[in-house]
Every structure is written in C-alpha cells, then in structure tokens.
C-alpha positions in Angstrom: -7.5 -11.5 10.9 -9.8 -12.0 14.0 -11.2 -8.6 13.1 -12.3 -10.1 9.8 -13.8 -13.1 11.1 -15.7 -11.4 13.8 -17.5 -9.0 11.6 -17.7 -11.6 8.7 -16.2 -9.2 6.0 -16.7 -10.2 2.5 -14.2 -8.7 0.2 -15.9 -8.4 -2.9 -14.3 -6.1 -5.6 -17.3 -6.0 -7.7 -18.9 -3.9 -4.8 -16.1 -1.4 -4.6 -16.1 0.4 -7.9 -17.8 3.6 -7.9 -18.7 5.7 -10.8 -18.5 9.3 -10.7 -21.3 9.3 -13.6 -23.8 8.0 -11.3 -27.4 9.6 -11.4 -28.3 11.1 -8.0 -30.7 7.9 -7.4 -27.7 5.4 -8.0 -25.5 7.6 -6.0 -27.9 7.2 -3.1 -28.0 3.5 -3.7 -24.2 3.3 -3.6 -24.4 4.5 -0.2 -26.8 1.8 0.9 -25.7 -1.1 3.3 -27.2 -3.4 5.8 -24.9 -3.3 8.8 -26.5 -0.2 10.7 -29.6 1.3 10.2 -29.4 3.6 7.0 -31.0 6.7 8.5 -28.0 6.6 10.9 -25.4 6.4 8.2 -27.3 9.1 6.3 -26.9 11.5 9.3 -23.3 10.8 9.8 -22.4 11.2 6.2 -24.3 14.6 6.0 -21.9 16.0 8.5 -19.6 17.0 5.6 -22.4 19.0 4.1 -21.0 22.6 3.8 -24.2 24.3 4.8 -24.7 22.0 7.8 -20.8 22.6 9.0 -21.4 26.3 8.7 -24.7 26.7 10.4 -24.8 23.9 13.0 -21.1 23.5 14.4 -17.7 24.7 13.1 -16.2 21.6 14.7 -18.7 19.1 13.1 -16.3 17.8 10.2 -13.7 17.4 13.0 -15.4 15.2 15.1 -16.6 13.3 11.9 -13.1 12.8 10.7 -12.2 11.5 14.4 -15.1 8.9 14.0 -14.4 7.7 10.6 -12.1 4.8 11.3 -14.6 3.4 13.8 -17.5 3.8 11.3 -15.3 2.0 8.7 -14.6 -0.8 10.8 -18.3 -1.4 11.8 -19.4 -1.3 8.2 -16.6 -3.4 7.1 -14.4 -3.1 3.9 -17.2 -4.3 1.6 -19.2 -1.4 2.5 -16.2 1.3 2.1 -17.9 2.7 -1.0 -20.3 4.6 1.5 -17.6 6.3 3.0 -15.1 7.0 0.1 -16.6 10.2 -0.8 -16.9 11.6 2.6 -13.3 10.6 3.3 -12.1 12.4 0.4 -14.0 15.5 1.0 -12.8 15.6 4.8 -9.1 15.0 3.4 -9.6 18.3 1.4 -11.3 20.2 4.2 -9.9 23.8 4.6 -9.5 23.3 8.3 -6.0 21.9 9.2 -7.5 20.3 12.3 -9.8 18.0 10.2 -7.0 16.9 7.9 -4.6 16.3 11.0 -7.2 14.2 12.5 -7.3 12.0 9.3 -3.5 12.0 9.2 -3.1 10.6 12.5 -5.5 7.8 11.8 -4.8 6.9 8.1 -2.7 3.9 9.3 -5.4 2.5 11.1 -7.8 2.6 8.2 -5.3 1.0 6.1 -5.5 -2.0 8.2 -9.2 -2.1 8.1 -9.6 -1.7 4.3 -6.6 -3.9 3.2 -3.8 -3.4 0.7 -5.9 -3.2 -2.3 -8.1 -0.4 -1.3 -5.3 1.3 0.5 -3.4 1.4 -2.8 -6.2 2.7 -4.6 -7.9 5.2 -2.3 -5.6 6.0 0.7 -2.2 6.3 -1.0 -3.4 9.5 -3.0 -4.6 11.2 0.3 -1.4 10.0 2.1 0.7 11.8 -0.6 -1.3 15.0 -0.1 -0.7 14.9 3.6 3.1 14.7 3.1 2.9 18.0 1.3 0.8 19.6 3.9 1.4 21.9 6.9 3.6 20.6 9.6 0.7 20.1 12.0 -0.7 17.6 9.4 2.4 16.0 8.3 3.4 15.1 11.9 0.4 12.9 12.0 1.7 11.0 8.8 5.3 10.9 10.0 4.3 9.5 13.6 2.9 6.5 12.0 5.2 6.4 8.7 6.3 2.9 9.6 3.0 1.6 10.3 1.5 2.7 6.8 4.4 1.9 4.7 4.8 -1.6 5.9 1.2 -2.3 4.7 2.0 -1.2 1.0 3.6 -3.6 -1.6 7.4 -3.6 -1.8 7.4 -1.5 -5.1 5.1 1.2 -3.9 7.0 1.5 -0.5 10.0 2.2 -2.4 8.7 5.2 -4.0 8.8 6.8 -0.8 12.5 6.7 -0.4 13.0 9.8 -2.6 10.4 11.7 -0.4 11.9 11.0 3.1 14.7 13.7 2.7 11.7 16.4 2.6 10.9 15.5 6.2 14.2 17.4 7.2 12.4 20.6 5.9 9.8 22.1 8.3 7.7 25.3 8.2 9.7 26.3 11.4 13.4 25.5 11.9 12.9 25.3 15.5 10.5 22.4 15.3 13.3 19.9 16.5 10.4 17.4 17.8 9.7 16.8 14.2 13.4 15.6 13.4 13.3 13.6 16.4 10.2 11.9 15.4 11.8 11.4 11.9 15.0 9.6 13.5 12.6 7.3 15.4 10.7 6.2 12.4 13.9 5.9 10.6 15.1 3.1 12.9 11.7 1.3 12.4 12.0 1.7 8.8 15.5 -0.2 8.5 13.5 -3.5 8.6 11.5 -2.5 5.5 14.2 -1.8 3.1 17.4 -3.4 1.5 20.9 -2.7 2.4 21.4 -0.9 -0.9 18.4 1.4 -0.3 19.4 2.0 3.5 23.0 3.1 2.2 21.7 5.1 -0.7 18.8 6.8 0.7 18.5 6.7 4.7 22.3 7.1 5.2 22.4 10.8 4.3 19.4 11.6 6.2 20.8 9.8 9.2 24.3 11.6 9.0 22.3 15.0 8.7 20.5 14.2 11.9 23.7 13.4 13.6 24.7 17.0 13.1 21.6 18.3 14.2 21.7 21.6 16.6 19.4 20.0 19.2 21.0 17.3 21.4 17.8 15.5 21.8 17.7 14.7 17.9 21.5 13.9 17.8 21.2 11.2 20.7 18.3 9.6 18.6 20.3 9.6 15.5 23.3 8.1 17.2 21.0 5.1 17.8 19.8 5.2 14.4 23.3 5.1 12.8 24.3 2.2 15.1 21.1 0.2 14.1 22.1 1.2 10.5 25.7 -0.3 11.0 24.1 -3.4 12.5 21.7 -4.1 9.9 24.3 -3.4 7.0 27.0 -5.8 8.8 24.3 -8.7 8.7 23.6 -8.0 4.8 24.8 -10.3 2.3 27.1 -7.4 0.8 29.9 -6.4 3.2 31.0 -3.4 1.0 28.0 -1.4 2.4 28.9 -1.5 6.2 32.5 -0.8 5.3 31.9 2.0 3.4 29.6 3.4 6.0 32.6 2.8 8.8 35.0 4.6 6.4 32.6 7.6 6.1 31.8 7.8 9.9 35.6 8.1 10.4 36.1 10.5 7.7 33.2 12.7 8.4 33.1 12.8 12.2 36.3 11.4 13.7 38.5 13.5 11.5 36.1 16.5 11.8 37.8 19.8 12.4 35.2 20.8 14.9 35.1 19.1 18.3 31.5 18.6 17.9 31.9 16.4 15.3 34.6 14.2 16.9 32.5 14.2 20.0 29.7 12.6 17.8 32.0 10.0 16.4 32.6 8.7 20.3 29.0 9.0 21.0 28.1 6.7 18.1 31.2 4.2 18.9 29.6 4.0 22.4 26.3 3.1 21.1 27.6 0.4 18.6 29.5 -1.1 21.4 26.6 -1.0 24.0 24.1 -2.2 21.4 26.4 -5.2 20.0 26.0 -4.0 16.5 29.5 -5.0 15.5 31.8 -8.1 16.7 34.7 -6.6 18.6 37.4 -7.5 15.9 35.3 -5.8 13.3 34.9 -2.6 15.6 38.7 -2.5 16.2 
C-alpha cells in the first residue's frame, strides 16, 4: 500500500488490455509511458531481440529477467502493458537460467501487479514453471506460499491437485527439493481448510515422513505436528481423530523399526510444540 501511494499508481483496466492484432504503429504506442525516458525503456525492451542476444551477449536475457521486477515497480502496474510481451518472451526463453531467474521473482511481481493482473498474466507463466526443469521449479517452490496467498481462494484450491507432483524430481537424490516442499507445506496450512489439509496435504506429509534422508524427515515431523494442531482447532473434530488413528496404524504399528521411531519423534514434536492438550494426546 505504501508502495502504491509513493508511486501514485493508478489502476485503470482500460489501459491494461493489449490486442495481438495491433498494427506496428499501434504496437509501438502500446509501449509508450511517461514514467522514465522512452528511449531508456526501448533499450531495455530490445534486450529480448533474438539477434541482439546472439550477437551482443548470451547473458543479456538473464540480466533482463533479473531486472524486470524492478522495472515493473518503477513503471507501475498501469504501465504493465509495456512489459507484458517482454515478460512472456523471457518466460519461454530457451535458456533455463533465464526462466529460473523469473521463477524466483514471480511472487514479487505478483505483489507489484495486484490480483487481477496476476490471475490473467502471471498464473499461466507460473503453471508453465511448475512443469519445467527442477532448476526452474525450485524457484517456484521456494516461494510457493508467497505466490498462492495472493490468489483468490478458488484459484488457490486448484493447486492442491498439483502439490503431489513436487514429490517427483528429475534426480531422486535431490533431497533438498523435498525438504523445501515440507517447509512450504507448513506455511500452506494457513491457506487451506481442514478438509483440504486432510484430503490433499496429509498424504504428502506422510510420504515425506518416510523419506530416505533424515533432514527431510525431521522437517516432516514438524509438518505433521502442525497439521495435528491445525486440525484439532478446526470445527470438525473427526479430521484430527482420523489423523491420529492413522499415525498409530501407519507408524506406531509399523513392522519396521524406522517407522516406529518416526512415531516417537512425531509424538515428541507434538508435545514440545503444544499441539494437543495432554488428555487428548494420551
């Protein structure tokens, strides 16, 4: 809000519509603004020109992508139409380093643009990054909560079905990816209802609790304890009862010692973090 008042943003939807059937003259006019010298902006936008990128500097697209949120902030959301085409060009760049740079900053750009522009112009790019290489996906994953909290509730629920896909990586030894997923799921508990947590996040959490890497498991114990806390405070008590019964069945009575050890560690975390009253725990 302070950013908006400082830069005197005027959000006018009529300025935001761009038409792909513009003539070259109209196309040029659509890139005109009065915040910075036009020549300066034209030079910046020309960085994505394929001939320039190949002959001048192979890294130029990456630098362009790195600066884009700052340029968007300076121009204001009413001038997003000047940058939209450049952003989409960078988002489909052949170099994964360029796409990775955008993936790490898409949540910041969403704050600058507001919910309406984010839903229309950033969500399709975000969805593309979710299916990209792990080097790009990690940028989205590290700020998953920051991005999803900016979306409308209905739009946010659509991503529940895709969270499971983060368990699959290009390289199974990439355990930091799964550790980051567990960290993000802890934050995501605040964005979803008790039923959504039980139906969609619980299976992922239990899978992470059985991970081969101890660092992933330790974060997952915290995730499960926070899940117990959240479901206990929900209006429907059946979710937390079912969750605790499944913990007993799946880990406490596990035929492997590692599963039983997991149960002990989860119990420890639940007690340490005061997730349940003691009579309920007993």
